[in-house]
N, C-alpha and C positions, 0 to 999 in steps of 0.2 A: 371460496377463499378470498376474494376481495371484500366480502361481508366482514369476515374476521380480522383482515388486515385493518381495516376500516376502523373496527372497535379496539383493537390493539392499539392503534395511533392515537385515537380521541383518547382511551383510558390515560396511555402515559404522559398525552399535555395536559389534561385535567390535574392529574396527580402531581405532576410536577409544579404546576403553576400556582395549585392552592397548598396552602400552610394546612398540615397534616393533622387537623385536629381528632383523628382518628387515633393517633397516636396516642392520646391521653382519654381518660375518662372523664373529663370535664373538671378535675379537682387536683388536677397538678401532679397526677401519678399513673402510670401505666402498669398494671399487672402487679401493683403493692411497691414499684421502684420509682424512685423521683424522675421524672421525664424533663427534659431540656427546656429551657425558657423558651426556643422557637428554635425555627433552622436558621443556619447559617448559610448566608448566599456569595457568590463571587462571582464578578464578573470575567472572561476570557477573551483574549482578542488575538488575532493572528492578520496583518497586513502584509501584503505582498505586492510590488511592482517590478514587473519584469519587462524587459526588452529581449524580443526573439527574432532572430535572423535566420532564413533556411536558403541555402544558393542548391537546387535540386536540379540535375540536368535534363530530368523527364520534363520540366516546366522552362516556359520561355521567360518568365518574370520570376523573380526573387520575392518570397514573402517576409514581411515585417511586421511585427505584431509587438504593440505596447498596451498592456494590461494591467488591471490593480483588481486584488482579489482581497476584501476584507471580510474577515469571519469574526461574529460575535457569537459569544455564548454566556448563558446563565447557568450557573452549577449551583445546586443547593445540596448541603448535608442533613437530613431531617434527624439524624438519630436513631437508635436503635437499629443501624444497619443500613438503614436506607438513604438513597440519595439518588438525584436525577441531574438531566441536563437537558437545555433547550438550545439549539444552536442553528443560527442561520448564517447564509454566505451569500456574496454577492460580487459579479465581475464585470468590470467597466473597460472598455478598451477605447483608443482613439484612431479611427480611420479602419479602412476595411481590405488591407492589402494582404491579406490571408484568407486560406478557406479554414473557418472554424468550425465547420461541419454543419452550420446553421444559417450562414449567410449567403448561402449559393455561389461564393468567389471560388468557383473550382477552376478556374485558370491561375490560381497560386498555389504552392504548396501549401499542404494541411501543417496548421498551428492549431490542436484542440482545446482551445481555451474562449468558448463562447461567452458572450454579453450574457447577463441574465443572473436571478436568485431564487434561492430553494432553500429549503431548511435542509440542512446538512445533517443534522442529529437530533434525536430524540428519544429519550431512552429513561428507563427506571430501573433502580439495581437494589437488591438487598446482598450484604456479603455479613455471612457470619463467620464463625472461627475456622471451618473448614469448607463450607459449601457457599457458593454464592450464583446469582441468577438475574440476568438483565435482559431485559423485553425492550423492544422498540427499534426504532432506525440508529444504526451504531457503525463504528470503525471497527473492524476486526483484521487484525495482524496476528497471521500464525507463522511460527518459525522465521526463516528469515525474507518471508512474503512470496516466496518462488510460485507457491499456490493458490494463497489468499493474503490479500491485503487492499491497502486502501489508495494506491496509485497517487501518493502525495505528490509526486512530481508536478502535475496539472494543476491548473488554478481551480477547476471542479474535483472535489475529491469524490473518491467511489467509497459508497457508503452501502449497507445492508438493512433490510426489514429482517429482522433475526430473534431469536432466543438464544440466549448463551448461558450454559449450565457448568461451573467450575466446581469440582471437587479437590480440595489439597489434605488429603489424610496425612499426609507426613510433610516437612517443610522443603525435601528436595523432590517430593513427588506431585504433580497436578494433572488430574485428566479433565479434560475438556470435550462439550459436545455444543455444537452448534447446530441449529436449524434455519434455513435460510429462505425467505418466502419471496424476496425480491431483491435484484442489484440494481441500484442507480449509479448510472456510469458517468466517467467523466466528461463525456461530450454534452451533458447539460439537458435539461428537459424541452429546450427548443430546438433539438439536432433535427435535421431534416429526415433521416432515416428514424423513424421509430424504434427499431431494434437498437441503436445506438443511445437511446435515451434511458431506456431501462430493459429488464429482464425478469420474466416469473419465472420462479424456481421452487424446487421442491428438494433441496440439494443437505445432505445429512454429512457432517463433519466432527470426526471424532478423532482427538489428538492428546497422546501421551507424552509427559516429558518428564525427564527425571536428570537431577544434575547433582555433581559431586565436585566441591573443590572447582577448579577451571575446566572442568569437563561436563558436557551435556548429552544425554542420548533422549531419542525421541523417536515414536513410531506413529503413524497416522492411517487413517482410510477415510478417502473425500469420495462420498458417493452424490454426485453432482447431476442432476436431473434439471435440462433448460427445457420449460413447458414452450418456450416461443422458438426455438431453434432445436429440433429434435436432433442434429448431428452433431450438436456441441455436448451432448449427455455423456459422461463417462465417469468410470470408477477407477481411481488410483489408490496404492497401496506403498506404503515406504518405510524405510528406516534411515534416521540420520544420527551423524556422530560428530561432536565438533569440541575441540580444545585448545588448550595453550600449555605450556610446558617452559617458564619463563623463570629465569632467575636472575635478578637483578634486573628486570625488564626487558633482558635479554634472551633469546632463545625459539622454539620453534612452535607454530600452530598448524591445525588442519580441521579439514572438512570432508567428511564422507558421507554420500547420500546417494542411496539407491532405491528405484521405485518401478513398479509396472503399472500401466495403464490399460484399461481395457472398455470396449461399448460398454453400455450402462441404458438402463430405463427404454426410453422411448427411442434409441438411436437406431437405425435402420442400418447402418452399418456394423461390420464385424472386424474388430482388429484387436492387438496386442502389441503394447509398443514397450520400450524399456527406456529409463531416465537413469542417469547417473553424473554424480559431482566429484570430482577429485580437487582438493585445492590445499596445498601445502602452501605454509608461510613460514616467514622468519622475520624476527624483529631486531634491529640493534639499533641502540643508541636513539629510539625515536623514529627510526625508519624501519617499515613494514613491506617485503616484498612477496609477493604471493605469484605461484602458477596455478593455472586453472583449468581443468579438461570438464565441459559441460556437454553432455550427450542428449539429445531431445531426438528417440528412435521416429522413423519414417519408412513407409513401405512403397514409396511412389504414388499412390494413390491417398493415402492419408498419414499423418502426422500426430505426434502426442502434441497435446494443447494445454495451456493453463490459462484458460479465459479467465478467472478472478484473480490473477495474481498483480502484484506491483512491477508491471513489467518493464518500465524503464531502467529500472534497475539491472535487470540482466540483458545480456548479449548486446550491450553497446548501446551507447547514449543517442545515436542517430534514431533508433526502435525502426531499423529494415525489417526485424523478426519478431514482431509483436504478434505475429500468426506464424506460426513453425511452418514452412514451406512442406510439401508433400513428400520431397525426398527426406524430410528430416532434419537436423542440424546439428555439426559438431564444432561449437564453440573452444576453441584452445587459445588461451590469454595468458599475459602476463602484466601485473601491475606494483607500482611503487608508490608508496604514501606516507607523509610524513609531516613535519613543519620545518620551519628555519632555523633553529636555535632552543636553546633552554630555558630561557629568560626573555620576560618583558613580552612586547609586543611579537616578536620571531616566535616566541612558544605557542603562540594562538593563532599563526597565520598557517593554516593548512593547506597542502597541494595533494593532488594524486595525478599521475599519468599511467595511462592503461593502453596496451594494444590488443587487438583481438585478429584472429584467423578463423574464417568460417567456411566450413567445407559440409557438404550433403552428406547425411548417414550413407544413402545410395546415391551417387551420383558424383558430380565434380566440385570443382572449389567456387565457392559464392563470392567471397571477395575479403577486405581488410580492413580495419577501421582504428584510428587513433582518438584516445579520448583525453582531456586534460582539466583541470578545475583548480581554483584559488578561492580558498573560504577567507573572508576577512572580517574579524569581529569589530565593530564601529563604538558600540556602547551596550550598555544594559540591555539584552534582549533584541539589538537591533545588530543585524549583520549584512555582509555584502558577499556577492559570489560572481565569479567568472568562470565561465565555464564553456568547452567547445567540444565539437565532433567532427571528425572526418571521416567519412566512409569512402572506398574505392571499392566499384563494382568488379568481378571477375567472373560473369557468369550469371548474375543475381541483381536485379534491379540496374539503377544508375548511380552515378558518382551524386554523392550528396554531402554537405557541411553545414552546421549548425553553428549558432554562436548565440550565448545567453548573458546579459546583464540582469542582475536582480539585488533588490533590495528588501528586507523582510524584518517585519518588529513584531515582536509577540510578547504577551505579559499576561498577568492576573491581579485583578485587585479586590480585595475583601471590601463587600458593601458595607457603609456605616450603619448601625442600629441593628447588626445582627450578632447572634452569641458568638 
C-alpha cells in the first residue's frame, strides 16, 4: 500500500508541474479538435495571523500562542476537463508558552498549532459533463462536516490521500464515492505522538445528495477502517434532511439527521450507537435563531465517535468533546446570529452568540458553555475575528476559557503569460 501511495503522489506532482503535452498530438489538435494554447496557472494564498489564550483550571499556567500560517498553492487548468493543484503550508510561532503537541511543553494547556511546513494538497482532477475524478492529497468536505471535514479552524489543515469519484446524472442529484488511504491530521508532521500526525486507512465513503429548491436530502454509508488504531474503526449509516421556507427573507428552517454506528473491520469491540440531530431555526430581519439537540450515543464502555470530522464546529468551541465520553453526549443548545444593520459596514459585521448544555447519554450532567464571535471585514480578502468560549464543568473536565484574535487574508491571482 505504501508503494501504491508513493506512485500516486509522484504521478500527481509530475502531471501537475508539467505542461500536458500529451493533451495534443504535436500539431495543435487533440482528437481532431483545436487544443488550447496552453495551460492557465493561478496563484492562490491564505495567510492567517492568530493570537490564542487558554485559561484552563487543570493547569497552573495559562497558554498564549501567537502563530502565523501561510498557505500557497499553484492551480492549473489544462483543458479538456483536466486540472491540478500543488499547495504547501507553513506555520511559524513566537514563543513556546503553549503545548503544541510537538514542543513538549506539557505544563501548558494545548493549542494544537505547531511550527512546521508540509505539502497540504497535491491532486490531479478530470471533470466531464456528468462524471469527475480526483486523485492525490486533497481536502474533503462532506455535508456539514460532522463526519468528514478538513478541521479548517486549526492552522494545519486535515487532508486526505484519497481517490474521489463523482457522478451527477441530474443537476439535482450527486453520487459521490471516496476511498481514503491516509489522513494527515492537524497536529502536524512533527507531533510527538506519531498517531497524532497521520493514520493509515482503508476507508470507503458513499454519499448521495439530492436538492430541490431550498431543500436538501442526503444518505450516506461511511465504512471507516483505521489500520493504526483498530478500536477506531466503525461503520456509520445515516439520512439527513435540511431546508428553509423563507418569504421575503423571513421564516423557518430545519435540519433533521439520524444515523447508526457499528463496529467495523478490525475493531475488537462490539457496539451499536445512535446519532440524531434536531435543529429548527427561524430567520427574521436578518437575525437567525436556532435550537438544537444533538445526541451521540454511549453505553458507559464505548461511545459513538467522529474521528474524521471538523470537530471544532460541533459541541462548543472550547473543544471539550473532541472525543465523545464513554457515557455518550447530549448537547442541547441555542444560538442567535446576524449583523448590526442593513446597510454599509453594519450589514457586514457578523456576530454569533450560543449556549450549550451538556449531559451524558447514560449518566449525569457534564457542564455548560457560552460561545460568542464577531467577524469584521477590513478590505477585499482581508477579515478580522474576535472569538471567545467559556466552559463551566459540572462533572466532566475542568473550567476552561479561550480567547482568539485573528486576521486572515486570502486571494488568488492569474499568472501572466497564461491563457
